[in-house]
C-alpha positions, -999 to +999 in steps of 0.1 A: -495+239+277-466+247+254-472+221+227-458+230+193-443+262+205-406+253+201-384+277+182-347+277+178-329+297+205-295+300+189-279+302+223-289+339+226-312+359+248-346+370+233-334+405+224-304+392+205-326+366+187-349+394+176-320+415+163-306+384+145-339+378+128-341+415+118-306+414+104-309+381+085-343+391+069-331+426+061-300+412+043-322+387+024-344+415+011-314+438+004-293+414-015-318+388-027-297+359-013-276+352+017-253+324+029-260+314+065-263+283+086-289+258+078-307+263+112-310+300+107-322+295+071-349+271+082-360+294+111-361+327+092-374+316+057-411+313+069-408+347+086-396+362+054-424+346+034-450+361+059-434+395+054-436+393+016-473+383+019-479+414+040-461+435+015-482+422-014-512+438+002-497+473+001-521+489+025-514+515+052-520+489+079-495+464+063-469+491+058-471+501+095-467+464+105-436+461+083-421+493+096-422+478+131-402+449+119-378+464+093-359+495+083-379+521+062-356+518+032-360+480+031-398+483+035-399+507+005-378+482-016-400+454-004-433+470-013-422+486-046-397+461-061-399+427-044-436+422-037-449+430-072-427+402-086-448+377-065-482+392-074-495+360-090-477+335-067-493+320-036-464+314-013-431+297-019-411+330-022-378+316-007-356+287-015-330+269+008-301+253-009-278+232+012-241+240+007-222+216+030-201+221+061-183+253+070-145+248+071-138+264+105-164+247+127-182+222+104-215+240+107-240+230+081-244+260+057-272+269+033-280+295+007-313+313+015-326+331-016-357+347-030-372+328-059-375+347-091 
């Protein structure tokens, strides 16, 4: 049974969804905040939090897991710059701020940012 297994599809095949996730999360870690649609922000914020939790461990095993998901430059920044900021924090690393509708297609927009 597939109870509670629903994720957002974004109208894309699985390979494109995986690439979209990698791009959104990489941009979040690279710039600290991104403006995206509300659906993408709600879908990828928990993924980003799990990645930060893995980076806080800073073991060889967690580094190898992160390298499967992200670019090596972003993994280094994540482990050496971002994760130490959240050493004493148990979750809640991201924040979603609703911005309103996009002008062109009225899509609900949001700001996904890392909490300081």
